[in-house]
VOLOKOL-626783 format. One record per residue: x, y, z of N, C-alpha, C, O, CB in turn. Coordinates in steps of 0.02 Angstrom, whole numbers, plus 32768, in hexadecimal, padded with zeros to 4 digits. Atoms other than C-alpha are relative to their C-alpha. Glycine has a CB too. Example, Ala and Ser with C-alpha at 12.3 -4.5 7.8 and 13.67 -1.06 7.14 Angstrom:
% VOLOKOL-626783
802D7FC5800082677F1F8186802D803C80008061803B80217FCE8001803E7FD67FC57FFD82AC7FCB81657FD9803780257FF2806E802D801480177FB9
% end
This chain:
% VOLOKOL-626783
801C7FC88002800880027FFC802380468008804F805380317FD57FF980287FD07FC87FFE804180A77FDA7FEC803480508014804F80767FF480307FAE801C7FD77FD07FC78103805B80137FC6804E802F7F92803F7F9F80127FE77FF0800E7FCE7FDF80C381107FA67FED800E7F7B800E7FF1803080398028804C7FF180087F24807681547FE9802780347FAC802E803A7FD37FC37FFE800E7FDD7FCB7F2980DF81E8802D80437FFB805E80417FD6800D7FD5803F7FEA7FBF7FFE7F60818D81FD8022800C8042805E801B803F7FC8802E7FF57FF880187FB37F6A817C82CA80027FDF80107FD27FBA80077FEA80038027801B80527FD07F8F80EE8334802E800B804A80678021805480257F9B7FCB7FB7801E7FD57FD180C283D680257FB87FFA7FFF7F8B7FE57FF08000804C7FE68033800F804B803583CF800C7FE1804D80377FF58075803B800E7FD07FE380127FAB80447FCD847B802E7FE97FE6802F7FD97FAA7FDA7FCD803C7FCD802A801280E97F83848B80017FD580597FF17FFC8086805180337FDF7FFA80207FC580FB7F08852E804B801E8024806D80417FFF7FFC7FAE7FF07FC87FF97FF881957F22859780357FCB7FDF80687FDB7FC080028006803E7FE2804E800981D17E5E8579801480107FB7804E80037FAA7FC27FB4800A7FE17FE8804A81DD7EA184B1802F80197FFE804E80077FCC7FE380297FDC7FB27FCF7FF682787F1484DB80297FCD800E80647FD17FFC8008803F80427FCA80147FF082BD7E8D852180307FDD7FFB80617FCB801C7FFD7FFC80167FF4804C801E82D17E1084A5801D7FB6803180057FA18066803C800D7FC68003804C7FD783227D6084D88000800580257FD77FE5804680217FD28004800380087FAE835A7D9785767FCB7FFC803F7FCB7FEC807A801C802E8011804E80097FDD82B67D9B85B47FF28032805A7FCB802C80897FFA7F9380127FEA7FD77FB682F37E1E8648802480437FC88042803F7F92804D7FC680487FD17FB88033832E7EEB86107FEF7FFE7FC87FCA7FD77FAB805480007FF47FEA7FF58045835C7F34857980117FEA7FCE80497FE87FE9801B80147FFC7FE3802F803783927EDC84E3801280407FD07FE4805E7FB27FC47FBD7FDB7FF37FC3803283ED7F6B847B7FED7FEA7FAC7FD280107F84805B8017800680088024805283DC7F1083D07FAD800480057F8C80307FE880277F9A7FF2804E7FF27FF783247EF684007FE4803F7FF87FC780497FC27FEA7FF0803E7FFF7FCA7FFF830B7F9E84277FFB80207FCA7FCB802D7FA68025800D801A7FE87FE4806E835F7FE983807FD27FFA7FDC7FAF80277FC3803A7FCD7FC7802C800A804182FF7F8383137FC48016801D7FA880357FEF7FF97FB27FDE80427FF27FF982587FA983717FFB80557FE67FD5806A7FBB7FE97FEF80547FF27FC28000828A805D8375800080177F977FDA803C7F7980548006803480057FF4804482AF806382B67FB27FEB7FD77FA17FFF7FA0803D7FD67FE380388012801D8209801782977FD6802C7FF37FBA80337FBD7FE67FD7801D80207FBC7FDA81B480AF82EC800480517FDB7FDC80807FDA802C8007804B7FD87FD680268224811F82867FD17FF17FAE7FB080197F8D805E7FE3800780138006805081F180BD81D87FBC801680037FA080357FD580067FB07FDC806B7FF27FF6812980D382187FFC80587FF47FDC807D7FCF7FD17FE980797FFC7F9E8004814481928226801680047FD27FF6802F7FB4802A8035802F7FF77FDA8046819581A6818B7FC07FF57FC97FA380197FA0804A7FE07FDA803580048028811A814E81457FBD802E7FFD7F9380257FD27FF07FC7800A80367FCB7FFF809C81E681777FCF7FF580327F9D801880357FDD80067FC1801E80167FB880588198821580158018802F804D8010804880037FC480127FDE7FED7FAB804E81F382B27FED7FB280397FBB7F90803A7FC3805D802C7FF080377FD7809181688340800380198047802E803F805D80407FDF7FEA7FF07FFB7FC68068816783EB7FF87FB7800F7FD07F8E7FFA7FDB803180257FFD803E7FE480AE80D984557FF0800580407FE7803B805D803C7FE17FF980197FF67FC0807F809984F8802D7FBA800580227F877FE57FA4800980127FD0803C7FD28107801F855380027FE6803E80198008806C8038800E80057FF3801A7FB680FD7FAC85E5804680058014807880217FFC7FEC7FB480087FC27FF37FD781747F92866080147FAF801E80387FA2804F7FEE803F8045800A8048800081697EDA8662805F7FCE802280767FA8804C7FE47FED7F997FBC8008800F82197EC78640803A8007802E806D7FE5802D800A80277FD47FF27FFE7FD5824F7F0F86CF7FF07FFD805A800E7FF0808E800C80197FE88036801E7FB981C57F0487597FBF7FFA7FF37FAA80207FC77FFB803180428045800B7FEE81247ED9876F7FD77FE080377FD07FAA80547FEF7FE57FD8802D7FE57FAB80B47F1987FC7FE97FBF800D7FFE7F9A80397FAE804180008039803E7FEB80327E8D87EF802D7FC1803B801A7F9F806A7FE37FCE7FA07FED80397FEF80B37E1E881980238009805E803C7FD9807B80387FE87FBE7FE07FED7FC180F17E6D88CD7FD9800080297FF08013805E801F80378006804C7FF97FBF80437E66893980137FBF802480147FB680607F967FF97FDA7FEC803E7FAA807C7DB5897B80408014801480567FF38043800A7F967FF37FC4800A7FBE811D7DEA89BB7FEE80378021801B805D800D805A80017FEF800E7FDD7FE680CC7E738A2C7FF180627FE17FE180948002802A7FE8802B7FFF7FC2801A80CA7F0B89B07F9B800C7FF97F807FD57FF480387FFD7FAB80197FE1802380247F6589877FF57FEB7FAA801F7FE07F7F801F80308010800F800B805D7FC57F4488D2800080597FF2800180747FBA7F957FCD7FE37FFC7FB880247FC87FFF88D4804880107FF58063801A7FBF7FDF803E802E7FAB7FF780218088801888F5801D7FE77FEB80577FFA7FEB802C800880157FD98038802E80B87F85888E7FE380227FC18009801C7F917FEA7FA3800B80127FEF8047804F7FDA87FA802580357FF18040803F7FBB7FB9800F7FF27FD07FC6800880A78074881F806180047FEE808F80277FDA7FF2801E80467FA680248019814E80118811800480057FCF802E80257FAF801B7FB780058009801D805D811C7FD987717FFB80457FBD8017804E7F877F9B7FCD7FFA7FF67FBF802580ED8084872F804680208003805580457FD47FD08032801C7FDC7FDE8003818280BC875E80367FD17FC080517FF67F9880128014804B7FEE8032802781D5802386F17FFF80237FB3802F80347F917FCE7FC0800C800F7FED803C817880608659802280407FE98029804E7FAE7FBE80057FFC7FDB7FCC801C81DD810B8671804F7FEF7FDE806780067FAA80048032803A7FCB80148006827880BF866F80067FE97FAB802C80037F8280097FCE80367FFC801680368252805A85D97FF5803D7FB18016803B7F7D7FCE7FC8800D80167FC6801681FE80FC8584803980247FDA804280257F9D7FE6802780387FCD7FE77FFD828E81558590805C7FE47FD0808E80017FBC7FF87FFE80477FC4802E801C830C80C985477FF380017FB6801C800A7F8980027FAD801E801F80008038828880BB84BF800B80567FE28026804E7FAB7FB07FE580107FEC7FC1801E82A28185848B802E801A7FE4803380417FB57FFE801F80197FB87FF88013834A8183848B802C7FC07FC780677FBD7FB480258002804D7FE480188034834780F2840F7FD6801B7FC17FF480177F8B80037FB5800780147FE0803082D88142839F802E80347FEC804C802F7FB77FC68014800D7FCC7FD0801A834381E2839E80377FE07FDD804980047FAE801D802880377FBA8024801783DF816C83687FE67FEF7FC8800F7FF47F9B80227FC2802A8018801680478365812A82D17FF580417FD47FF780417F977FB67FD380047FE77FAE8022836881EE82A57FB880227FED7FAA80417FB9803B7FF97FA8804A7FD27FF982A5822A82DE800980158056802F800180827FA57FC47FEC80277FDB7FC8825D828983697FCE7FCC802D7F9F7FAC80147FD1803E7FDB803380077FCB820B824D8415800980148038803F801F80547FF07FCC800C7FFA7FEB7FB681D6827E84B17FE17FCA80267FB47FA680107FDC80468012803C80127FDC819B822F85427FCA8023802F7FD88059804880147FD8801E802E7FD57FD08110826A85AA7FEE7FC1802D80037F8B801A7FB6802C7FD87FF1801B7FBA80E6821586597FB4800D80197F9F804380058045802D8031804280027FD58043821086AE802180158049801E804C80657FD67FAA80017FE47FC27FC0809F8229874A8039801E7FDE8063800B7FB680207FDE80567FD87FC77FEE80EE82BC875C80567FFB800D8061800D80467FDE8016803E7FD37FE3800681A382C58745804080327FF5807D802D7FF07FF77FF57FFF7FCE7FD1805881EB835086DF804380118005805B80357FD97FE380587FE67FBD7FF3801682A383518712800D7FBA7FD8804A7FB37FDC803580118041800A804480188287828986AA7FF680187FBC801C80267F8D7FC27FD2802180217FEE803D821E82B286327FA680417FF67F90806480247FF27FAB7FE980317FD78010817E831785E47FBE7FD680377FC67F9E804F7FF680017FA2804080097FCD80C9830986567FDD7FFB7FC27FE5801A7F8E7FE68040803D8032801A8037804C82BF85F17FC8803480157FC3805480497FE87FA6800380307FD4802D7FB7831F859A7FF87FF07FD280227FE67FA6800A80387FF2801E800180577F5483078511800F802A7FD9801E801B7F9F7FB980067FF27FF67FC780407F6E83B884C4805F7FE57FF0807C7FD67FBC7FF1807680267FC3801180198022838E84E0802D7FBF7FE180687FB37FD380178010802A7FDE803F801A803382ED84A57FEB801E7FB28014801D7F857FDD7FA7801E801D800680397FC5831E8415803080317FCE8032802E7F907FB1801480077FCB7FC7802A805183B683E480307FE57FEA804A7FF67FB48021803A80267FCD802A800080C7834683EE7FEE7FC67FBA801F7FB67F9980057FDE805180138035803A806982BF835C800180337FCE802C802C7FA27FB37FD3800580057FCA8024803F835C83038044801C7FD7804380307F9C7FE7802E802E7FCE7FF080248100838682ED801E7FC47FED80557FD27FD78028802B801D7FEC80418036812982D882A380357FEC804D806C7FD480428037801A7F947FC8802F7FCB8187829D835C7FAD7FDE802B7F777FED8044804F8046804A803180227FC8814A820883A37FFF800D80318032801E804E80017FCB800D800B800B7FC580F182068435800B7FD8803A7FFA7FA4801D7FE080027FFC7FE580387FD98125819284D47FDF800280347FE88036805580447FFD800F802C7FDF7FD480B2818E854A80027FCA803C7FEC7F9180347FB480107FDE7FD580337FD280F7813885E87FD18019805C7FB6804F80698076801C7FF7800B7FF37FCB80C28132869B7FA97FE47FF17F83800C800D801A804E8017803F801E801A801880DA865E7FB3800E800B7F8E80067FDB80057FC7801080457FD97FEC7F71812186AE801B8025802C7FF38050803F7FBF7FD9801B7FDF7FCD7FC37FDE817A87317FD77FD680417FE47FE5807C7FE5806A7FF7803780237FC17F4F80FC87A2800E7FC7800D7FF87FA47FE07FB67FFA7FF2801780497FDE7F60805B87F97FCB7FCD7FE47F927FE47FE07FE4800D8041802C802780187F087FC887B57FD57FFB7FB67F9F7FE27FA77FDC8007802C800F7FF580307F077FF5871480597FEE7FD180947FF17FE07FD8804A80077FB88037801A7F827F9A8693800080347FBA7FD8805D7FA47FED7F8B7FEB7FE27FCB803C7FDC7FED85FE7FD67FE47FB37FE580067F8380697FF57FF78038803080347F607F8185767FD4802D80177FD780557FE87FEA7FA3800B801A7FE080007EDA7FF485CA802D804E7FE7801C80767FBC7FE17FF080357FDC7FB780197F57808C85B880097FFE7FB87FF280367FAA804E800F80228013800C80417F5C806885007FC6800E7FDA7FC180237FA180047FCE7FFA804D7FEF80257EAF807A84DA7FE6802E800E7FBD804A7FE97FCB7FD9800980147FBB7FEE7E9681078543800D802A7FE17FE0804F7FCD800F801480317FD47FE480057F25815D850A7FD7801C7FA27FC580527F8A804C7FCF801380207FFF805D7EDD813384367FBE8020800F7FB980547FEE7FEF7FA37FCF803F7FCA7FE77E318180847C8006803480027FE180567FDF7FE87FFF803780017FCA7FF17E6F820D84BE801F80477FD3801680837FD180187FF480377FDB7FD480237EEC823984447FE580087FAD800680257F82804A7FE78007802B7FFE80457E5C821D839F803A7FD57FE7804D7FE87FB07FEC80537FD17FEE8038802B7EC4818B83707FC37FDC7FE67F897FDE7FF8802B7FD280248027801F80237E92811382E77FF27F9780087FCB7F6F7FEE801E801E7FBD7FFF80387FFB7EC4806C832980277FFE803A803F8032805180127FDE7FCB7FBF801C7FC97F36801283B680147FD37FEF7FF27F9F7FEE7FF97FEF80437FF2805980287FAE7F90836080267FFE80418047802A805D80397FEB7F9E8003803C7FC07FC57F1883F1803A7FDB7FFD802E7F9F7FFF7FC27FC87FFC7FD8803F8001806A7EC683E880157FDF8021801C7FEA805D80257FFF7FEE7FF5802B7FB9809F7E36842A802B7FC47FE280407FCC7FA97FAD7FE1802B7FD48048800F81037D7E84197FD97FDE7FCB80007FBC7FA980067FC8804680298048803480807D1183A07FE680437FB87FE780807FC17F917FC4803F801C7FE7802E803D7D5783027F99800880037F6E7FFB7FD980237FD37FC8805D7FED7FF97F737D8983497FF67FD1804C801C7FBC80787FBC7FD37FA6802380177FCD7F037D4383BC7FFA7FB37FFE7FFD7F977FC77FC380218000800C803D80047EE97C9B83E57FDB7FD880357FD57FF7806A80367FEA7FF6803B80247FD37E747C1C844780297FF6804A8017800080847FE37FA87FDA7FD180027FBB7EF97BFF84C0804D7FFD7FDC805980027FA07FEE7FAF803C7FA17FEB80107FCE7C0884B9801B7FD77FDD80327FA47FF680398000803F7FF3802F80357FFB7BBF840A80587FEC800680817FD47FDF7FE880287FB27FB680337FFB80A07B8E84517FF67FCF802F801C7FA0802380488027801B802580437FDE804D7B0F84D37FE87FE27FE280037FAD7FD17FD48002802980307FFF801F7FB67B08847980007FDB7FBA7FE180027F967FF4803B7FFF7FEE800480597FD87AAC83B87FAA80047FFE7F9D80077FC180347FA27FD280367FFB80367F1D7AB7839C7FED803B80197FB0803D80157FC57FC87FF980337FE07FF27EF37B5183E17FFF80457FC0802D80627FA480068014805380227FD2803A7E937BC88364800D80437FF98001806A80277FBC800180057FFB7FC380107EC17C5C83127FC180327FD87FA180247FA580377FF97FDE802F7FD7800B7E507CEB8305801080387FCD803D805D7FE17FEE8018803B7FFB7FCD80187E4A7D6682767FDC804D80207FF6808380317FEF7FEB7FC780127FC57FD77DC27DD082BC7FD47FED803F7FB47FB8803F7FDA80337FD2801080027FC77D847DE6836B7FBA80407FFF7FAF80727FDD8048800C802E80337FA97FC57CEF7E6483D0802F800E8024805F7FE8801B7FAE7FF580467FF77FEF7FC47D307EAA84577FD07FDC80267FEE7FBD80527FFE80428009801580297FC67C917E5084BA80237FC37FE4804C7FAC800C7FA97FF880117FE380467FFC7CCE7DAA8468804C7FF8802480537FCB804D80047FE47FB37FD7801B7FCC7D7A7DB084B1801D800C803E80548001805880227FF77FEC8011800A7FC17D407DD285467FE97FDC80157FF37FBC80487FEB801B8013804580647FDE7CB47D48854D80487FD77FF280547FAC801D7F907FCA7FA67FD2805D7FF67D527CC7851F8042800C801D80717FE6801480177FCD7FA97FCC80037FD37DCB7D15859880487FEB7FD280737FC07FD87FE97FC9803C7FB3800180197E537D3C851B8031802D8029802D8066803E8005801A7FB27FC17FE87FCD7EE77D5E85788035803A7FCF806E804D7FDE80367FAC801C7FB77FD480337F457DD284E47FFA8045800D8029806B80017FFE7FFB7F9D7FFC7FB77FE47EF67E7D852F7FD87FE8805A7FCC7FAF806E7FC380487FBF802080057FB27EA47E9A85F77FBB80017FCD7FB180097F918011804D804D805A7FF380117DD97E9985F77FF780537FEE7FD680727FC47FC37FEC805680187FA77FEC7DDC7F5486208019802D7FBE800B80677FB08034802880577FDD7FD680357E447F7785827FBD80047FC57F9A802F7FAB80527FD37FDE80477FF780397DC57F24850C7FB8802C801A7FA480537FEE7FDF7FA87FEE80337FE67FD87D2F7F6985767FED803E7FDD7FB780527FC98014800A8048800D7FAE7FEF7D63801C8562800380107FAD7FE980417F9380498032803D7FF5800780387DA07FE784A97FC17FF37FC37FBA80057F88802C7FD380088048800080217CE97FAA84857FD0804C7FFA7FA0805B7FD87FD47FC8802F804D7FDE7FEA7C9A804384D2802880567FD4800C808C7FD47FE6800180807FF27FCF80257D0A80BD8468800B7FFB7FBD8019802D7F9C802A801880168010800880327CFC805783CD805C7FFB7FDA80667FF47F9D7FC5803A7FF07FA9800080077DD3805583C480027FC87FEC7FF27F9C80148034800A80407FD3805780187E187FB4834F80407FF0800E8076800E800880097FF27FB27FAD80197FD77E9D7F5A839880187FE37FC27FF07FDE7F9380037FBB804E7FDD802680497F0B7F05830C80477FE5803F806B800D805C8020804F7F9F7FFC80287FE97F587E85836780457FE77FC780327FE77F8D7FBC7FE3800C7FCD80128026801E7E43831180347FF6801F8042800A8058800D80237FD47FB680187FD480C07DFF8332802980307FF2802280547FC180297FB67FEB7FD67FB9800F81527E7E834D80317FDD7FF3806180007FE5800E803E80387FC5801E7FFD81CC7DF38342803580117FA5807080077F967FE67FA580147FD87FE5804282047E32828D8006803C7FF67FE0806580117FE87FEF7FC780027FC87FEA82457EBC82667FEE801C7FB97FFE80097F81803F8018802780287FCA803F81E37F4081F57FA47FD3801C7F747FCB7FF6802B7FE87F7F80558025800181367EDE824D7FE5803F800C7FAB803A7FF97FE47FBC804280347FD27FF780EF7F8582797FFF802D7FC57FD280577FC880098025804180087FD1802D810B7FE381DC7FC57FD27FBE7F9B7FEA7F998058801A7FE580378022801480B77F3281947FC580067FFC7FA180107FCB7FFF7FDF8013804D7FE07FE480207F4E81F57FE9803D7FC87FC280367F9A800A8029805B801F7FC6801780087FFB81B780027FF17FBE7FDA801C7FAC801E804280137FFB8004802E80227FC5810A7FC07FDD7FEB7FA77FF87FBA80377FEE7FF78027803D80077F9B7F30810680167FB87FF77FFC7F8E7FD37FDE800B7FD07FCA80398016801A7EA9810B80017FDC802E7FD57FF28052804780107FF07FE780387FC8804C7E1E818B7FC57FDE800E7F997FDE7FE28021801D8048802780467FDE7FE17D9A81F07FC6803B80527FD5804C808C80647FAA803280197FD67FBC7F677E05826A7FBC7FE3801A7FA17FB57FFB7FF480547FEF803F7FF87FE87EC67E0A82D67FEC802980128015804780347FF17FE6801F80287FB180217E467EA482C47FDF7FDB804D7FCD7FA2805E7FC180107F93803780317FC37DF47E9783737FDA803E7FF47FFC80707FFF801B7FE78067800F7FCE800A7D6B7F1583427FAF7FF080077F967FB8800F802180197FC5804E801680107CA57F3483347FED80037FD17FB27FF27FC67FD080188019
% end
């Protein structure tokens, strides 16, 4: 395709996507590859916002059994997303484009604070807006953040990058009989308890009528391929 299928999107990256084969931390080669793909999409004429998870550094939901409250654990996890976002911002700069990290948790000595107006301004200037800190509130995942920010910033879709090429009825790496879906509605995803995103994210996508495109981030150029209408995906939409 000579024109992108969407003009403004949110790309949702898990923290684990940045760790490569190491499974923890940030793999330099992996983050540079993803940054180059984001820049290619931006150069294709797409305004790009990115929401990054923090699971490669810290998962707040895992600490409640260790005597730390869920709210405190989630705050720690949100700080991990800021670290990932700053690393991605630097990688985008190395790839030849501008990016800005905007955090829902105010830390002005580190990065800009998130506001809808500021994020839209960066997108209109051709910068990649990296949206850190989750929603700024505990008990909300970065999946939900991605759908929320997409709705706030007048995006046309959420691109959910995973380690498989779509949504399956079960983990295809563990179940050879897992069924792959080409299309689903958010309600079907909720009813089938599909784990690719949490139920709150799917419910918000249903309410805002925000399409979610699920694809594999494992290959170079994967994000650009989606924007060109290529590659294997699952579309979750009304």
